[in-house]
N, C-alpha and C positions, 0 to 999 in steps of 0.2 A: 825831388828829394823826399826822404821818408820822415815820418814823425819822430819826435824825440823819444817817444815811449818804446819804439821798437828797437831792439838791440840789433846790431849788425850781425849777420850770420857769418861764421868763420869757414873759409874754404882752404883746403889743402890739396895740393897736386902732386901725384907721383906719376912721373912720365920719363922714360929714358931717352927719347929723342929730344935733343936740346932745342931744335927748331920749333917742335911742336909745343914744348914746355914754355919757351919764351913767347910763342904766339899766343898761347892761352893766357899767360900772365900779363902780357902787354896789350893785346888787342881788345881786351874787354875792360871798360871802365868800371872795375869791381866796386870801388868806393861809391861812385855815383849810383850804382845799381843797388846799393844797400849791403854790400858784402865786404868782408875784410879778408884779403888774401893773406893768410897767416904763414904759409910756408910751402916748400916744394922739395922734392927729392928725385934722384935719378933711378932709384929702384926701391923695392919694398923693404929691404933690410935696413936701409938708411931711413926710410920714411916712418917705419914703425915706432921707434923711440920718440921721434919728433911728434907724431900723432898722439902718443900717450900723453905728452907734456902739453901740447897745444889744444887738445880736445876740439877738433874742428866739428862743425855741424854737418858739413858736407865734405866728403873725400872724392875727388876725381882721380881715378887711376887707370893707367893703361893696363891692358891685360897681359901683354908679353913684355917682361922686363928681365934683365939678368939677375941672378942670385935669388930674389924672391919675386915671383910674378904677382900680378894684380889679384888673382883669385886667392892665393895664399895670404896675401896682405889683407884682403877683404875679410877673410875667415878670422884672422888674428884680431883685426880691429873690431869686428862684431862681437867677439868674446869679451873684450875689455870695455868697449864703448857701444853698447847695443843701440843707443839712440842716434848714432852717427849714420847719416844716409850716404850710401855709396853709389857712385856713378862710374861705370866701367866704360872705358874707350877701347874699342877693339877694331883693328884693321882686318880682322879675319872674320868673315861671315860664316862662323862655325857654330852649329847648333849646340854641340856638346858644351862649348864654353858658356853659352847662354844658359843652358839647363843647369850647369854647375853654379853659375852666378845667382840664378833664381833660388837654388837650394840654400845657398849661403845667406840669402836675404838681401841681395843687392837691389837697390831701388830702380836703377835705370841702366840700360845697356845700349851704348851708342856706337854706331859704326863710323870709323874714320875712312876717308878724311871728312872732318866736320867743320862747318863755318862757325865763326865766332857767334853770329846771330843764333844759329841752331843750338849751339852749346848753351848760350845765355838763356834762351827760351826754356831749355830742359832744366837748367840750374833754377830758374825762377819757379817752375812748376814744383820742383822738389822743395824749394824755400817755402812755397805756399803751404805744402804739406806739413813742414816742420812747424810753421807758425800756427797752423790749425791744431796740431797735436799739443803744442805748448799752451795755447789758450784753453783747450779742453782740459788739460792737466790743471791749469790754474782754476778753472771752474769747479773741478772735482775737489781741489783743495779748499776753495771757498765754501763749497757745500759742506765738506767735512767740518770746517770751522764753525759754520752756522749750526750744524747738527749738535756739535759740542756745546755751543752757547745755549741752544734751546734746552738741552739736557740740564745744564746748570740752572737755568731759570725755572725749569719745571721743578727741580729739586727744592728750590728756594720757595716756590709757591706752595709745594706740598708741606714743607716744614711750617710755613706760615699758617696753613689750614689746620695742621695738627695743633699748633700752638693756640689758635683761636678756639678750637674745640676744647682744649685743655682749660682755657681760661673761662669758658662759658659755664663750666660746671661749678 
């Protein structure tokens, strides 16, 4: 189990094959692994508004879906939620898709069929990346706050010195 300080990362799944979708949802102990499975959809068109609302940390999407495919969905999501990591599942070992996925800024490109263990390993790697980015961002914010505080106290010291000099005369 994970520490209380770490928030659970949210996972969303877009996959048109019901067997695959249920397999991913049910065969991985998401909660135990520190993830919250927040939602799923059978195609990109349904997934997109849900993703905007749920703001998942990780989107797992199949590449080939009716109406809006995984690449199109990835592109849309990257525009509104650039921090969301996208993992593409593809049953097609086609380099063009992979190239397009990389261009869009997809984090991972996995070939189907994929075992639960393999998928979980990949998700955990991405989660590590997210947590690292989050802690780096936190450090930057902390640094910015400290710089701000230092500036304030320097001003204070400066006024004190000016005041001392003023009194000495």
